[in-house]
C-alpha positions in Angstrom: -11.3 -5.0 -20.4 -10.6 -1.4 -21.6 -7.4 0.3 -20.3 -9.4 3.3 -18.8 -11.9 1.0 -17.3 -9.1 -0.8 -15.4 -7.8 2.6 -14.3 -11.0 3.9 -12.7 -11.4 0.4 -10.8 -8.0 -0.1 -9.5 -7.9 0.1 -5.9 -5.8 -1.1 -2.8 -7.6 -4.2 -1.4 -7.7 -3.7 2.5 -9.6 -6.8 3.2 -8.8 -10.5 2.9 -8.0 -12.5 -0.3 -9.2 -16.2 -1.1 -6.4 -18.7 0.0 -6.4 -20.1 -3.8 -3.0 -20.2 -5.1 -2.2 -17.5 -7.7 -2.3 -19.4 -11.1 1.6 -19.6 -12.8 0.1 -17.9 -15.7 -1.1 -15.3 -14.2 1.9 -14.7 -12.2 3.7 -14.7 -15.3 1.2 -12.1 -16.6 1.8 -9.9 -14.0 5.5 -10.0 -14.2 5.4 -9.6 -17.9 3.3 -6.7 -17.3 6.3 -5.1 -14.9 8.7 -5.8 -17.5 6.6 -3.8 -20.2 7.3 -0.4 -18.2 9.1 2.5 -19.4 12.7 2.9 -18.2 15.6 5.5 -18.9 17.7 4.1 -21.5 16.0 0.6 -21.3 17.8 0.0 -18.2 15.0 -2.3 -16.7 16.2 -1.7 -13.0 13.5 -3.7 -11.4 14.0 -7.1 -9.7 11.3 -9.2 -8.4 11.0 -12.1 -5.8 7.9 -14.3 -6.0 7.0 -15.6 -2.6 4.5 -18.6 -2.1 6.3 -20.4 0.8 3.9 -20.7 3.5 6.6 -20.5 6.3 8.3 -17.3 4.6 4.8 -15.7 4.2 3.8 -16.3 8.0 7.1 -15.1 9.0 6.7 -11.7 7.0 3.2 -11.4 8.5 4.4 -12.1 12.2 6.9 -9.2 11.5 4.3 -6.8 9.8 1.8 -7.4 12.5 4.1 -6.5 15.3 5.8 -3.6 13.4 2.1 -2.1 13.1 1.4 -2.5 17.0 4.6 -1.1 17.8 4.1 1.9 15.3 0.6 2.5 16.5 1.2 2.2 20.2 4.4 4.9 20.2 2.2 7.2 18.3 4.9 7.7 15.4 2.4 6.5 12.9 -0.2 8.9 13.6 2.2 11.6 13.9 3.6 11.2 10.5 0.8 10.6 8.6 -2.2 12.9 10.4 -2.2 15.2 7.5 -4.1 12.0 5.8 -6.6 11.1 8.2 -10.5 11.9 8.0 -12.7 10.8 10.6 -16.3 12.1 9.0 -17.7 12.1 5.6 -17.8 16.0 5.5 -14.2 16.4 6.0 -13.4 13.9 3.2 -15.7 15.5 0.7 -14.0 18.8 1.6 -10.3 17.6 1.5 -11.1 15.1 -1.3 -7.9 13.2 -0.2 -6.8 10.9 2.5 -8.1 8.2 4.3 -11.7 8.3 5.9 -12.0 6.1 8.9 -15.5 5.1 8.3 -15.4 1.8 10.4 -14.5 1.9 13.8 -15.8 -0.1 17.1 -18.5 2.2 19.0 -16.3 2.4 21.8 -13.8 4.7 19.8 -16.1 6.8 17.8 -16.4 9.4 20.8 -12.6 9.9 20.6 -11.8 10.3 17.0 -11.4 14.2 17.6 -8.4 13.2 20.2 -6.6 10.6 18.0 -3.8 12.9 17.7 -3.0 14.1 21.4 -1.4 12.2 24.1 -4.9 11.5 25.7 -6.3 9.9 22.3 -3.0 7.7 22.1 -3.5 6.5 25.9 -7.2 5.8 25.1 -6.3 3.8 22.1 -3.9 2.0 23.8 -6.1 1.4 26.4 -8.8 -0.2 24.4 -6.1 -2.3 22.6 -6.5 -0.4 19.2 -3.0 -0.9 18.4 -2.9 -4.6 19.3 -6.2 -5.3 17.2 -4.8 -3.6 14.2 -1.6 -5.3 14.4 -3.4 -8.7 14.7 -5.7 -7.8 11.8 -2.6 -6.9 9.7 -0.7 -10.4 10.9 -3.9 -12.0 9.6 -4.3 -10.3 6.3 -0.9 -10.7 5.6 -0.7 -14.4 6.4 -3.6 -15.2 4.3 -2.2 -14.1 1.3 -1.4 -16.8 -1.0 1.3 -14.8 -2.7 3.9 -11.9 -1.7 6.0 -10.2 -4.2 9.1 -8.4 -3.2 10.4 -5.5 -5.3 14.2 -4.6 -5.8 16.3 -2.2 -7.5 19.6 -3.0 -8.9 21.9 -0.8 -6.8 24.1 -0.1 -10.1 21.1 2.0 -11.2 19.6 2.8 -7.4 22.3 5.4 -6.3 20.5 7.7 -3.9 21.5 11.3 -4.5 22.2 10.7 -8.4 19.8 11.3 -10.9 20.0 7.5 -11.7 18.1 6.8 -8.4 15.5 9.0 -9.8 15.0 7.5 -13.0 15.2 4.0 -11.3 12.6 4.8 -8.7 10.4 6.4 -11.5 10.6 3.1 -13.6 9.9 0.9 -10.6 6.7 3.1 -9.8 5.6 2.4 -13.7 6.3 -1.4 -13.4 4.4 -1.6 -10.3 1.5 0.5 -11.8 1.5 -2.0 -14.6 1.0 -5.1 -12.1 -1.6 -3.0 -10.0 -3.6 -2.5 -13.6 -3.2 -6.3 -14.4 -4.8 -7.3 -11.3 -7.9 -5.6 -12.0 -8.5 -7.6 -15.4 -7.3 -10.9 -13.6 -9.7 -10.6 -10.5 -7.1 -9.8 -8.1 -6.4 -7.7 -5.3 -3.2 -6.1 -4.1 -1.9 -4.1 -0.9 1.3 -2.8 -0.1 3.0 -4.5 3.1 4.4 -1.1 4.7 4.3 -1.2 8.5 7.9 -3.1 8.9 9.3 0.1 7.3 7.7 2.2 9.9 9.9 0.6 12.7 13.6 0.8 12.7 15.2 -3.0 12.2 12.3 -4.6 11.0 12.7 -4.2 7.2 16.1 -5.5 7.5 14.7 -8.7 9.0 12.8 -9.2 5.8 15.8 -8.4 3.5 17.7 -11.2 5.6 14.9 -13.6 5.2 14.5 -13.1 1.6 18.5 -13.5 1.4 18.4 -10.1 -1.0 22.1 -10.0 -2.0 24.2 -6.9 -1.9 23.8 -5.6 -5.3 19.8 -5.2 -4.9 17.9 -3.0 -2.6 14.6 -4.2 -1.5 11.7 -1.4 -1.9 8.7 -3.0 -1.3 7.0 -5.9 -0.5 3.2 -6.6 -2.0 0.6 -9.2 -1.2 -1.7 -10.5 -3.9 -4.4 -13.1 -4.3 -7.8 -13.4 -5.9 -10.8 -11.4 -4.3 -13.6 -13.2 -2.5 -17.2 -12.5 -4.0 -18.0 -10.5 -1.0 -15.4 -8.3 0.7 -15.3 -8.8 4.7 -14.1 -5.5 6.5 -11.8 -5.9 9.5 -12.9 -4.3 12.8 -11.1 -1.0 12.2 -11.2 0.1 8.4 -10.9 3.1 6.2 -11.7 3.8 2.6 -10.0 6.2 0.0 -11.9 6.3 -3.0 -12.3 10.2 -3.2 -10.4 11.9 -5.6 -9.4 15.7 -6.2 -11.3 17.7 -8.9 -9.3 18.1 -11.7 -9.1 21.8 -11.5 -7.5 21.0 -7.9 -4.4 19.6 -9.5 -4.2 20.5 -13.0 -3.2 24.1 -14.5 -3.7 25.4 -17.9 -0.3 27.5 -19.6 1.2 28.5 -16.0 0.7 27.6 -12.2 -1.5 30.4 -11.3 -4.5 29.1 -13.7 -6.5 26.0 -12.9 -7.9 24.0 -15.6 -11.8 24.8 -15.9 -14.3 22.6 -17.7 -12.9 19.1 -16.7 -14.4 18.6 -13.1 -17.1 16.0 -13.1 -20.6 17.1 -12.9 
């Protein structure tokens, strides 16, 4: 597969993965690709924990689902991320960024314009939206054959110091290598983020994975092979839209947009 093709096809997997175990060879390739990423002074600050234990995956799934329900119920998630939510194709075409909620139960569609109001939050709670989403999230994580914990060496990751920026930048490059490799291997990948949204829940995962004091758990991802047909959950979104090149690239100075590179 050509690199540019993999970059263009790269995406986040919102739906379920096949239950089939990820082969040892593919696991090795994913982590080898991560280790090939650039890092400041070749410091290679990343560390990874590969999780296949059904008991551990189920426990992380429970924490993730409960975290999503809580964050959705109390409104903190919608308040934090409302600049990125789109509820019509016209809005998505205009903004060319964010997440388009293009699959919603019929009972909720009339209330999308009120989602960020107190009344809207009350309606969503009444219809059980947070609980539905939380259970969908639990099932998605629990149905994953492989989880990957990403950590940084605290001797490099020192918030407030320049080395911290370098280490986070390097970790991002390592994860992009993994993400692109999943495209070639016919796999999907998604960030298990909701335990980060609720105080105390991320620490539960840190303890579960026995992360030592000299490492910082930065992220957890779910991975697996993609089914031939993707089943979309009851409430789902898409994020395939991208800004035009002229909206994020400048020529010579930051007052002159790049011209002529936008797709026709």
